[in-house]
C-alpha positions in Angstrom: 111.7 -93.0 -215.0 115.3 -93.1 -216.0 114.4 -93.2 -219.7 112.2 -90.1 -219.3 115.0 -88.2 -217.6 117.5 -89.2 -220.2 115.1 -88.2 -223.0 114.5 -84.8 -221.4 118.3 -84.3 -221.2 118.7 -85.2 -224.8 115.9 -82.7 -225.8 117.5 -80.0 -223.6 114.5 -79.8 -221.2 117.1 -80.7 -218.5 119.8 -78.2 -219.5 122.5 -79.4 -217.1 122.8 -82.7 -215.1 123.2 -80.5 -212.0 119.5 -79.7 -212.4 118.9 -83.3 -211.2 119.8 -82.2 -207.7 116.3 -80.7 -207.4 114.6 -84.2 -207.6 115.8 -85.5 -204.2 114.9 -82.1 -202.6 111.3 -82.5 -203.9 111.2 -86.1 -202.7 112.2 -84.9 -199.2 109.3 -82.4 -199.1 108.2 -83.6 -195.6 111.6 -82.7 -194.1 111.0 -79.0 -194.9 107.3 -79.1 -194.0 106.3 -78.7 -197.7 103.0 -79.9 -199.2 103.8 -83.7 -199.7 100.8 -84.5 -202.0 101.8 -81.6 -204.2 105.4 -82.9 -204.3 104.2 -86.3 -205.3 102.1 -84.9 -208.2 105.1 -82.8 -209.3 107.4 -85.8 -209.3 104.9 -87.9 -211.2 104.6 -85.1 -213.8 108.4 -84.8 -214.0 108.8 -88.4 -215.0 106.3 -88.2 -217.7 107.1 -87.4 -221.4 106.7 -83.7 -221.4 108.7 -80.4 -221.2 108.6 -80.2 -217.4 112.0 -79.6 -216.0 113.4 -80.5 -212.6 113.9 -76.8 -211.9 110.3 -76.0 -212.7 109.1 -78.9 -210.6 111.3 -77.6 -207.7 110.0 -74.0 -208.1 106.4 -75.2 -208.2 106.6 -77.5 -205.1 109.2 -77.1 -202.4 111.2 -74.0 -203.3 109.5 -71.7 -200.8 109.9 -74.2 -198.0 113.6 -74.5 -198.7 113.9 -70.7 -198.8 112.2 -70.4 -195.5 114.4 -73.0 -193.9 117.5 -71.2 -195.2 116.3 -67.9 -193.9 115.6 -69.4 -190.5 119.2 -70.6 -190.4 120.5 -67.3 -191.4 118.4 -65.3 -189.0 119.4 -67.6 -186.1 123.1 -67.2 -187.1 122.8 -63.4 -187.2 121.1 -63.4 -183.8 123.8 -65.5 -182.3 126.5 -63.2 -183.6 124.7 -60.1 -182.5 124.3 -61.5 -179.0 128.1 -61.8 -178.8 128.8 -58.2 -179.6 129.8 -55.6 -177.1 126.9 -53.2 -177.7 128.7 -50.3 -176.1 131.5 -50.3 -178.7 129.4 -50.5 -181.9 130.2 -48.0 -184.7 127.5 -45.4 -185.3 126.8 -46.7 -188.8 126.3 -50.2 -187.5 124.0 -49.0 -184.8 122.0 -47.1 -187.5 121.8 -50.3 -189.6 120.6 -52.3 -186.6 117.9 -49.7 -185.8 116.8 -49.8 -189.5 116.7 -53.6 -189.4 114.6 -53.5 -186.3 112.2 -51.0 -187.8 111.8 -53.1 -191.0 111.4 -56.3 -189.0 108.7 -54.6 -186.9 106.8 -53.6 -190.1 107.1 -57.2 -191.5 106.0 -58.7 -188.2 102.9 -56.5 -188.1 101.9 -58.0 -191.5 102.1 -61.5 -190.0 99.2 -60.9 -187.7 
């Protein structure tokens, strides 16, 4: 495995050593409810002699699951902050933004059904 990764780095398939950070994320697919069998196949392909990069492997396996997890955290943080606001003292522009957000979220939630 190590030799394969080194060779890919030498051939510039892995453009930056920072790209290696994708590998443990793929390996922890179960922690973000991603498709584990898919992650295993992607990791196997990644360690073969080919032009498959860690970034491509990440994008094709667990990227969506990590994005969803990040969005959940952000949404929960926004909700927590909104609940602390004094709604009576909100600026008109902020009220308009909240109403627009609610409208857009309603439209998105309708597509979930």
